[in-house]
C-alpha positions in Angstrom: 145.2 7.1 -221.6 144.0 3.7 -219.9 144.5 0.3 -220.7 141.5 -2.3 -221.0 140.5 -5.7 -222.5 137.7 -6.9 -224.5 135.5 -9.5 -222.9 135.0 -12.3 -225.4 138.2 -14.1 -224.3 136.4 -14.5 -220.7 133.0 -15.9 -222.1 133.3 -19.0 -219.7 133.5 -16.7 -216.7 130.9 -14.5 -214.8 131.3 -10.8 -215.1 132.3 -10.8 -211.4 135.0 -13.3 -212.2 136.0 -11.4 -215.0 136.1 -7.9 -213.3 138.4 -9.6 -210.7 140.5 -10.8 -213.0 141.2 -7.5 -214.7 141.6 -6.0 -211.3 144.1 -8.5 -210.6 146.0 -7.6 -213.9 146.0 -3.8 -212.9 143.7 -2.8 -215.9 141.4 0.0 -215.8 138.6 -0.6 -218.4 136.5 -3.2 -220.2 134.9 -3.3 -223.2 131.8 -5.2 -223.6 130.4 -7.5 -226.3 126.5 -6.8 -226.7 125.3 -8.8 -229.6 125.6 -11.8 -231.7 128.2 -11.9 -234.3 127.4 -15.2 -236.3 124.3 -17.1 -237.7 125.2 -19.9 -235.3 124.6 -17.5 -232.3 121.3 -16.0 -233.9 119.8 -19.5 -234.4 120.8 -20.7 -231.1 118.9 -17.5 -229.6 121.7 -17.1 -227.0 125.3 -15.9 -227.2 128.3 -15.8 -224.7 128.0 -11.8 -224.5 124.5 -12.4 -222.7 126.4 -14.1 -219.7 128.1 -10.6 -218.8 125.9 -8.1 -220.6 122.4 -8.6 -221.9 121.3 -5.1 -223.2 117.7 -6.0 -223.3 117.6 -7.5 -219.9 119.2 -4.5 -218.2 117.0 -2.0 -219.8 114.0 -3.8 -218.8 115.0 -4.1 -215.0 116.3 -1.0 -213.2 117.5 -3.1 -210.3 119.4 -5.2 -212.5 121.1 -2.2 -214.0 122.0 -0.7 -210.7 123.4 -4.2 -209.5 125.5 -4.2 -212.9 126.7 -0.7 -212.6 127.8 -1.5 -208.8 130.1 -4.3 -210.0 132.2 -1.8 -211.9 132.2 0.9 -209.7 133.2 -1.4 -206.6 136.3 -2.4 -208.6 137.0 1.1 -209.9 136.8 -0.2 -213.6 135.3 1.7 -216.3 133.4 0.5 -219.4 135.4 1.7 -222.4 132.5 1.0 -225.2 129.9 -1.7 -225.8 130.7 -3.4 -229.0 127.9 -5.1 -231.4 129.9 -6.6 -234.2 127.4 -8.1 -236.8 125.9 -7.4 -240.3 122.8 -5.2 -239.9 123.1 -4.8 -243.8 122.4 -8.6 -244.3 120.1 -9.4 -247.2 118.6 -12.0 -244.9 115.9 -9.8 -243.1 115.7 -12.0 -240.0 119.4 -11.7 -239.7 119.4 -8.0 -240.4 116.7 -7.6 -237.9 118.6 -9.2 -235.1 121.9 -7.5 -235.5 119.7 -4.1 -236.0 117.8 -4.8 -232.7 121.1 -5.5 -230.7 122.6 -2.4 -232.1 119.8 -0.2 -231.0 119.6 -1.6 -227.6 123.5 -1.2 -227.3 122.9 2.5 -227.9 120.2 2.7 -225.3 122.3 0.8 -222.9 125.4 3.1 -223.6 123.1 6.1 -222.9 122.0 4.7 -219.5 125.8 3.7 -218.6 127.4 7.0 -219.7 129.2 5.1 -222.3 130.2 7.3 -225.1 131.1 4.8 -227.9 129.3 1.8 -229.4 131.8 -0.5 -231.8 130.2 -1.9 -234.9 130.9 -3.4 -238.4 129.8 -1.2 -241.2 128.2 -4.5 -242.6 128.1 -5.8 -246.1 124.8 -5.9 -248.1 124.2 -8.2 -251.4 125.3 -7.1 -254.7 121.8 -5.9 -255.7 118.2 -6.0 -254.4 117.4 -9.4 -255.5 120.7 -11.2 -254.3 120.5 -13.4 -251.1 124.0 -13.3 -249.9 126.5 -10.5 -248.8 128.8 -9.9 -251.5 132.3 -8.0 -250.9 134.3 -6.4 -253.6 137.0 -3.9 -253.6 137.4 -2.6 -257.3 134.9 -1.3 -259.9 136.0 -3.5 -262.8 134.5 -5.6 -264.2 131.8 -3.2 -264.7 129.2 -5.4 -262.8 131.5 -4.8 -259.6 131.2 -0.9 -260.0 127.3 -1.5 -260.5 127.3 -3.6 -257.2 129.5 -1.0 -255.3 127.2 1.9 -256.4 124.2 0.1 -255.2 125.8 -1.3 -251.8 127.2 2.5 -250.8 124.1 4.5 -252.3 121.1 2.2 -251.7 122.2 0.5 -248.6 125.2 1.3 -246.5 124.8 5.1 -246.6 121.1 5.3 -246.0 121.1 2.9 -243.2 124.1 4.3 -241.3 123.0 7.9 -241.8 119.6 7.2 -240.0 121.6 5.2 -237.2 124.0 8.2 -236.9 120.9 10.3 -236.4 119.6 7.9 -233.6 122.8 7.5 -231.9 123.4 11.5 -231.8 120.0 11.7 -230.3 121.1 9.5 -227.3 124.9 11.0 -227.0 126.5 8.1 -228.3 129.4 8.0 -231.0 129.7 5.1 -233.6 132.9 3.4 -233.7 133.3 1.5 -237.0 135.9 -1.0 -236.9 137.8 -1.1 -240.3 137.7 -4.8 -241.3 138.2 -6.4 -244.9 134.9 -8.1 -245.9 132.8 -5.2 -244.8 132.2 -1.7 -246.6 134.3 0.0 -244.3 137.7 -1.6 -244.4 140.4 1.0 -244.7 141.0 4.8 -244.5 139.1 6.0 -247.8 135.9 3.9 -246.9 136.0 5.0 -243.3 136.2 8.8 -244.4 133.5 8.1 -247.0 130.8 6.9 -244.4 131.9 9.5 -242.0 131.4 12.4 -244.6 128.1 11.0 -245.3 127.0 10.5 -241.8 128.2 13.3 -239.7 130.9 13.7 -237.2 129.5 11.2 -234.6 130.5 8.5 -237.3 134.1 7.7 -236.6 136.3 4.5 -235.9 137.2 1.8 -233.8 141.1 2.0 -234.5 142.3 -1.6 -234.8 145.9 -1.6 -236.1 146.0 -5.3 -236.9 143.4 -5.0 -239.9 145.6 -2.3 -241.3 149.1 -4.2 -240.8 147.2 -6.8 -242.6 146.6 -4.7 -245.7 150.2 -3.3 -245.6 148.8 0.2 -244.4 150.8 2.4 -241.9 148.8 2.8 -238.8 150.5 6.0 -237.8 149.5 7.6 -241.2 145.9 6.5 -240.6 146.0 7.7 -237.0 147.1 11.2 -238.1 144.4 11.2 -241.2 141.6 10.3 -238.6 142.3 13.2 -236.2 139.3 13.7 -234.0 137.4 10.6 -235.6 138.9 7.8 -233.6 136.5 7.0 -230.7 137.9 3.6 -229.6 141.0 1.6 -229.8 141.8 -2.0 -230.1 145.1 -3.3 -229.2 145.7 -6.5 -231.5 148.5 -7.3 -234.0 149.4 -9.2 -237.1 152.4 -11.2 -238.1 153.5 -12.4 -241.5 155.2 -15.5 -242.8 157.8 -14.0 -245.3 157.6 -17.0 -247.6 153.8 -17.5 -247.7 153.4 -13.6 -248.4 155.9 -13.9 -251.2 154.0 -16.5 -252.9 150.2 -15.5 -252.0 150.3 -11.8 -251.0 148.2 -10.2 -248.3 144.6 -11.5 -249.7 145.6 -15.1 -248.7 142.6 -17.0 -247.2 144.6 -20.2 -246.7 143.6 -22.6 -243.7 145.0 -23.3 -241.4 146.7 -20.1 -240.3 149.9 -21.5 -240.0 150.0 -21.9 -243.9 148.6 -18.5 -244.6 150.6 -15.2 -245.3 149.2 -13.5 -242.3 147.9 -14.3 -238.8 146.4 -12.1 -236.0 148.6 -12.2 -233.1 148.5 -10.9 -229.5 150.4 -7.6 -228.8 154.1 -8.5 -228.4 154.0 -11.1 -230.8 153.8 -9.1 -234.1 155.3 -5.6 -234.3 157.9 -4.5 -232.0 157.8 -1.9 -229.2 158.9 1.0 -231.4 155.7 0.4 -233.6 153.4 0.6 -230.9 155.1 3.4 -229.1 154.8 5.6 -232.4 150.9 4.7 -232.5 150.5 5.6 -228.9 152.2 8.9 -229.5 150.3 9.5 -232.6 147.1 8.9 -230.8 147.8 11.3 -228.1 149.3 13.9 -230.6 145.7 13.6 -232.5 143.7 14.0 -229.2 142.6 10.5 -228.3 142.9 10.0 -224.5 140.5 7.2 -223.8 141.2 3.4 -223.4 143.4 0.9 -225.4 141.3 -2.2 -225.5 143.2 -5.5 -225.7 141.6 -7.9 -228.1 142.8 -11.5 -228.2 142.6 -13.5 -231.4 145.8 -15.4 -231.2 145.4 -18.7 -232.9 149.2 -19.6 -231.4 148.7 -18.3 -227.9 146.5 -19.5 -225.0 144.3 -16.9 -223.4 146.6 -16.4 -220.2 149.7 -16.3 -222.3 148.5 -13.7 -224.8 146.7 -11.6 -222.5 149.6 -11.4 -219.9 151.9 -10.6 -222.7 150.0 -8.0 -224.0 149.3 -6.2 -220.6 152.9 -6.5 -219.7 154.0 -5.1 -223.0 151.6 -2.2 -223.4 151.8 -1.1 -219.7 155.3 -0.4 -220.3 154.9 1.5 -223.3 151.7 3.4 -222.0 153.6 4.5 -218.7 156.7 5.1 -220.6 155.1 7.5 -223.1 153.1 9.8 -221.0 153.5 13.3 -222.5 155.9 15.7 -221.3 155.2 19.1 -220.3 154.3 21.3 -223.4 157.5 23.5 -223.1 156.9 24.7 -226.8 153.7 26.6 -226.0 
């Protein structure tokens, strides 16, 4: 198993500077963002990921693609996944089209690079064909919520991703859906529902922070997803006991310091035993790829959060190497 990092935290650096920094930290891999993830970025026509990895430009120029690939091989750093976080189910067709095109280009670039997974969100459609905004619900009552969910799953989410799974399969790529509240796939049952509808190349990008947030057990989820985990994020969640007691886990209070939960860098949330158990569960269930550090910590600087996560995880991954299979 290798240790890597998700590159948005280095958006102010060039690709060369980023790769040199990773090599200096002893990291083996990088996950590259390849698409916009906000309306602001769509409207601007540019987004930070383009500075380091612009799929459309690389696909259009073989020379640029070779130069791009050489930067990784020279430093012996692999690309763990391309990540195209967005909402291709958005009812605004122009937004949906932008996310969709970024996704398709990411798959085509992944094929050219030999990268086996593209990370996505499942997206969130409108409540019905006439609505103009995404609408997220987790329950089927009142009855209109049930009608909304039926439309979203059967008329929007499953048809779209069934077609995209076929496209990705034709190019040798697995889809790694990040389970995240706010989108159709946010927990184990919704992940399994989409996988069952779309086929075996529809799997997940396992991010335990979103499961901790929902009070799910990441180890139990890993075991239930045996064979369906195509990429892994290393990010944590911490809780404020008093705010949690008052507001519960669905708290959306701002600023984060007054909320029940907050995303933290690995090492500032759950302890080493929790992460050792997750790494072991990943190995037991057949995952032997990259653990990609994602920094979204509002309390720690980039250098502080990344350095802590690297030190914390290098110790666990090195010490948790599987022993010889004496029981076979």
